[in-house]
C-alpha positions as MATLAB code, in Angstrom:
seq = 'MDEAYKIAEQLEVPAFVVKDGTTTVIVGMYFNTKAKESVDDKVKRMIRGEVRTGNISVGSGN';
ca = [
     115.125   90.037  125.554;
     113.988   93.655  125.424;
     110.497   94.393  126.825;
     109.299   95.866  123.494;
     110.134   92.643  121.647;
     108.226   90.613  124.243;
     105.170   92.828  123.752;
     105.423   92.567  119.942;
     105.552   88.761  120.181;
     102.350   88.700  122.257;
     100.280   90.722  119.786;
      97.772   88.830  117.675;
      98.914   90.640  114.508;
     102.311   90.745  112.790;
     104.459   93.405  114.442;
     107.993   94.744  114.511;
     109.986   97.043  116.782;
     111.668  100.271  115.654;
     114.188  101.993  117.933;
     115.579  105.488  117.416;
     117.748  106.679  120.266;
     115.636  106.488  123.412;
     112.351  106.129  121.507;
     110.913  102.652  120.895;
     107.875  102.106  118.679;
     106.002   98.811  118.257;
     104.412   98.721  114.811;
     101.508   96.324  114.364;
     100.209   95.420  110.911;
      96.737   94.543  109.726;
      95.918   93.057  106.344;
      92.376   93.146  105.035;
      91.717   89.736  103.484;
      88.902   91.263  101.387;
      91.083   94.015   99.913;
      90.960   94.559   96.157;
      94.743   94.850   95.862;
      97.534   92.761   97.359;
     100.184   94.121   99.694;
     102.673   93.979   96.806;
     100.341   95.984   94.565;
      99.762   98.566   97.291;
     103.491   99.046   97.984;
     104.251   99.336   94.258;
     101.462  101.915   93.885;
     102.812  103.912   96.832;
     106.368  103.858   95.456;
     105.182  104.947   92.003;
     103.325  107.847   93.637;
     106.424  108.906   95.576;
     108.562  108.776   92.424;
     105.940  110.758   90.490;
     105.858  113.534   93.110;
     109.627  113.522   93.666;
     109.337  112.609   97.354;
     111.743  109.700   97.128;
     115.499  109.611   97.567;
     117.922  106.866   96.645;
     120.481  105.925   99.235;
     121.321  103.751  102.182;
     118.544  105.184  104.337;
     120.973  106.723  106.809;
];
């Protein structure tokens, strides 16, 4: 198993690994249990904002 995945598994927060060429990034996530909006609500709000400002593109992501 790749070293980055081993590190991500050892973190005490949810995490995932993103690789782009020779660059590897371990992304850890934190969720505030006292937040006023859920993760779903936050993501929907962010997407609506991107659509409103025109900063979103539709495609395969490649």
